[in-house]
DRENDO-1510 file (C-alpha; in Angstrom, 1 decimal, always signed):
<recs>
REC; n; res; u; v; w
REC; 1; MET; +33.3; -36.0; -42.8 .
REC; 2; SER; +33.3; -32.8; -40.9 .
REC; 3; LEU; +31.0; -32.4; -37.9 .
REC; 4; VAL; +29.5; -29.2; -39.4 .
REC; 5; LEU; +28.3; -31.1; -42.5 .
REC; 6; LYS; +26.8; -33.9; -40.4 .
REC; 7; THR; +25.1; -31.1; -38.3 .
REC; 8; ILE; +23.8; -29.3; -41.4 .
REC; 9; ILE; +22.4; -32.6; -42.9 .
REC; 10; GLY; +20.8; -33.6; -39.6 .
REC; 11; PHE; +19.2; -30.2; -39.3 .
REC; 12; LEU; +17.9; -30.4; -42.9 .
REC; 13; ASP; +16.4; -33.8; -42.1 .
REC; 14; VAL; +14.6; -32.6; -39.1 .
REC; 15; VAL; +13.4; -29.4; -40.8 .
REC; 16; LEU; +12.2; -31.4; -43.8 .
REC; 17; GLY; +10.3; -33.8; -41.5 .
REC; 18; ARG; +8.7; -31.0; -39.7 .
REC; 19; ILE; +7.7; -29.3; -42.9 .
REC; 20; ILE; +6.1; -32.5; -44.2 .
REC; 21; HIS; +4.3; -33.0; -40.9 .
REC; 22; LEU; +2.9; -29.5; -40.9 .
REC; 23; TYR; +1.9; -29.8; -44.5 .
REC; 24; GLY; -0.2; -32.9; -43.8 .
REC; 25; LEU; -1.6; -31.3; -40.7 .
REC; 26; CYS; -2.8; -28.3; -42.7 .
REC; 27; GLN; -4.1; -30.5; -45.3 .
REC; 28; HIS; -6.1; -32.4; -42.7 .
REC; 29; ILE; -7.5; -29.2; -41.1 .
REC; 30; PHE; -8.3; -27.2; -44.3 .
REC; 31; ARG; -9.6; -29.9; -46.6 .
REC; 32; GLU; -13.2; -30.9; -46.6 .
REC; 33; SER; -12.4; -34.5; -47.5 .
REC; 34; ALA; -10.3; -36.3; -44.9 .
REC; 35; HIS; -9.7; -39.0; -47.4 .
REC; 36; GLN; -7.9; -36.6; -49.9 .
REC; 37; SER; -5.8; -35.1; -47.1 .
REC; 38; ASN; -4.8; -38.6; -45.9 .
REC; 39; VAL; -3.7; -39.6; -49.5 .
REC; 40; THR; -1.8; -36.3; -49.8 .
REC; 41; TYR; -0.1; -36.8; -46.5 .
REC; 42; ASP; +0.8; -40.4; -47.3 .
REC; 43; LEU; +2.4; -39.2; -50.6 .
REC; 44; ALA; +4.3; -36.5; -48.7 .
REC; 45; SER; +5.4; -39.0; -46.0 .
REC; 46; ASN; +6.6; -41.4; -48.7 .
REC; 47; MET; +8.6; -38.6; -50.4 .
REC; 48; TYR; +10.2; -37.7; -47.0 .
REC; 49; LEU; +11.2; -41.3; -46.3 .
REC; 50; GLN; +12.8; -41.5; -49.7 .
REC; 51; VAL; +14.8; -38.3; -49.2 .
REC; 52; LYS; +15.8; -39.5; -45.7 .
REC; 53; LYS; +17.0; -42.8; -47.2 .
REC; 54; ASN; +19.0; -40.9; -49.8 .
REC; 55; LEU; +20.6; -38.6; -47.2 .
REC; 56; PHE; +21.7; -41.7; -45.2 .
REC; 57; GLU; +23.2; -43.2; -48.3 .
REC; 58; VAL; +25.1; -39.9; -49.1 .
REC; 59; LEU; +26.3; -39.9; -45.4 .
REC; 60; LYS; +27.5; -43.5; -45.6 .
REC; 61; ALA; +29.3; -42.8; -48.9 .
REC; 62; MET; +30.9; -39.7; -47.4 .
REC; 63; LYS; +32.0; -41.6; -44.3 .
REC; 64; ASP; +33.6; -44.3; -46.4 .
REC; 65; ASP; +35.4; -41.7; -48.5 .
REC; 66; PRO; +38.5; -40.5; -46.7 .
REC; 67; ASP; +38.4; -37.0; -48.3 .
</recs>
C-alpha cells in the first residue's frame, strides 16, 4: 500500500478524533445538563472507536493484498 494512502488515512483518523473531541467539549460547555452532554459524548466516542476499528481492518486488508 502506498505511503500516501497510509498518510491520508492516518490524517483522517486524527482529524475525526479531534472533531469528535471538540463536539463533546462544545456539548459539555453549551448544554445545561451535564448528563445529556456526557451521554452525547459517549455516543460520539463509541462511533469514533468503531470507525477507527473499521479503518484498521481496511488497512490490514490492503496490506495483505499485493495490489
